[in-house]
N, C-alpha and C positions, 0 to 999 in steps of 0.2 A: 581602609576598613576599620570599623568601630567594634570589632569583636572583643578585644581585651577590655574595653570600657564597659561592655555589657556581660562580661564573663560571669558575674554573680547571678545575673538573670538567666543565663543559659544553664548554669549549674542548678539553680532552683527549678527550672523547667524540666530537666532530665530527672531530677529527684521526684517531681510531681508525677511525671509519667510512670516512674518506677513504683510509686505508691499506688497508683491506679491499677497497675498490673498485679501487684500483690493482693489487692482486694479481690480481683477476679480469680487469682490463683487459688483462693480459699473455697471457691465454688465447687460443689460436688459434680454438677452437670454443666459442662461448658459447650457453647455453641461452636461446632467445628464444621468446616466445609473444605472442599478440595479446590485448588486453583487449577488452571489449564496445564500447568507443568507437573501436575500430580503431587504437589506439596500441600500440606495442610495450612489452613488459615483459621484463626479463631476470632471470637468477639474481642479478645484482648488485643490482638494485633490491630484491629480496626479502631478500637477506642484510643490506644496509644498514638496511632497514626493521625487520627483527627485532632488530638490535643497538641501533638508536636507541630503539625503543620500550621495549625491556627496560631499558636503562640510564636513560632519562629517567624511567621509572616508578619505578626504584629511588631516583633522586635527588629526585623530586618526586611522591610517591605520591598526592597529593590533586588533581593537575592532570591532566584528561583529555587524550588525544592524538587528534588527527585527522591521518591520514597518507594520502597519495595511494595507497599500496599496501596499505591495510587497509580493511575495510568502514566506511563512515561511519555513525555513529549517526543515528538519526531526529532530525529537527529538533525535535520535541516534547521530546526529551531535551536536545538542545544549547542550545536557546534560553534555558534557565535557568542555563547555565554562566556564572560570572563570568570565569573564566580557562580557557584552553585552549591547547594546543600545536598549531601547524600545522607539519607536517613533510613535506618532499619529500626522500626518501632518496637519489634520484638524479635531479637536475634536469638534463636533457639526455640522455635515454636514446638518442636517435638519434645524438647526438654520440659517445656511449660505444660504440655499435655500429659506427659508421663510423670509429672510432679517430682522430678529429681532436683529441681531448683536452679539448674545451670542455664539461666537465660539472662540476657543483657539488653541494653539499649545502646545503639551506636549512632553518633551524629558526627559528620565530617564536613568541613568546608573545603571545596575544591577550587583552586585557582588555575585556570587553563586545564592541565591534565594531571595535576598533582595535589595531594591534600596539603593544606597549610595549617589546619586545626583539626583536632579530633578529640572527642570526649566519649567515654564509655561508662554507663552505669552497670557495674558488675554487681547485680542486685543480691545474689546469695551471699557474697562476701561483704556486703554492706560497704562498698567502696566506689568512689567515682574517681576515674583517672583521666587526665587530659594533658594535651601538649600543643604547643604552637611550633611551627617550623623555625628552626635556628634559635630555639629557646630551650627551656628546661621542661621536664616532665613532673607533673604534680599529682598528688593523691589526696582525697578527702576521705577520712575514716574516723568514725566516732566524733564527727563535727570538728575535727582537727585537720587543717591543711598543711602539708609539708612537701618538700621536694622529694620526688621518688628516687631512692637510691637502690639500685639493684643489689640483691644479696648474691653471694658467691656460693656456687655448689661445690663443696669441698669433697664430696664423695667420689668414688671411682666410677660410678655409673653415669652415663649420659641420660638425662631426663627428657623424654620426648612426649609432648602432649599430642593426643590424637582425638579424632572424632568418636563419639559414642555410637553414632548411627551410620556414618557415611565413609568408612574406610574403603579405599580403592586398592585394586591389585598393584598399581604403581607405587602406592605408599607402602604396601607390604614388601615390595621389591627393594625400596630404599632402605627399609629397616634391615632386610637380609644383607644388603650391600654393606651398611655400616658395621653389622656384626661380622661380616667376612673380613673387615679391616681391623678387627680386634676390639671393637668397642662393645662394652656391656651396656645394654639399653634398658632403662626403666620406663615402661609405657604408662602414661597417665591419661586416662580417658576424661575429657572435659567437654562441656557443651559450649557452643556459641563463642563469643569473644572473650570468655573467661580464659581461653587458651592464649589469646593475645596478651592479656593482662599478666598471665603467669610468665610469659617470655620477657615482658618489660620489666617485671619485678625480679627476674633472675631465678624464680622458682622452678623454671624449666629451661632447657637449653635450646631445643629445636622443635619446630612445628612445621611439618610438610603438609601442604594442601595441594593435591594433584587432581582432585575431583571437581565436581560442579560447585561453583562459588561465584558470587556476584559482587559488583563494586561496593555496594552498601555493606556487605559482609566484612570487607577488609580495609576500607579507607581509614577509618578512625584508628583501628589497630595498627595499621602500617605506620602512621606518624607517631603514635605513642611508642611503638617499638623502636623506631629509628631515633627518636629524640632521647630515649633511655640509653642509647648507645648500641643498639642492636642493628640488624640488617635484614632487609626483606628483598628477595631476588627471585627472578624467573630462572630456574635451573636449566632451561633448554637453551637460552641465549645470553644469560646473565644480565638481562635488562631489568629496568624498573617496571612496576605495574603502572599502566596508563589508565586514567579515569575519564569519565564522560565520553566514552567511546560510542561508536555506532552500536556495536554489540556490547552490552554491558556485563557479559560474562567474563570472569577473570581467566588469564592463563594459569598454568601451574605456578606455585610459588612456595618458597621455604622462608620461614622466619627464624632468625638465629638471635640469641641473646648477646649481650655485650661481650662476654667471655669468648664465645665461639667467633664473633665478628673479628675480634683481635687476632685469634688464631688464623683465620682466613687471610687477614691482611699481612700476617707474618709469613705467609706462603703455604699454609696447610689447606690445600684445595680439595681434600678428600670429601668434605661435606657437600661441595657443589658438584664435583666431577664424579657422578655416581652411575654412569653408564658403562 
């Protein structure tokens, strides 16, 4: 694969798509419709999708693309793919509509069933974060590129990032469980993959996601979190998330930062065994 050789172009592409989203973000009246699954889609989703698909195809003509805002090929075609792109052209559509700014763009390269490259444009924080499997995690901020080094939470509270709009009963039960074990929790509501970025940067400790979520929502964030030293696990059977499945809905998962992963590896299984 030639991804690393074209990394600058991929970064430029996700920046370009982010700039296009910001232009539409300034509009007073946004064209909004509802998809069959009762989630909103805007002209911004569609514009970003068109731009990303066109330019990814030009850069990597042999790699098929799966995008949230395009028709998904049948599984009998996809199951033979060695590589594919997973794209969320506007992660956080509700955040975009309500203008709280917490929306992102996610692009991940899948090899078989696992992500091997992921990049997120965390638009409000004006940062782009990416990682390759078995490599380092990097961040571009204020036109400076550096290796991402997670900060350490020195406080007594566990910082947990949660969804602004889609908290589930199971997630509230997990919060209650951790509190019953003596942990003080600070809940930080964030939109879209800004939550994944916060885990990777060490600004948050835990992100539980037990509600509806799709592969394009998590693939880029997963490899970024894991490469930064964190852990992403299905708490029901402790398995990895699998991608390019027949059903592209994710199972429940929890993201942990580096500090919590190290505690788990040292034998503290409280964070996973929550039933």
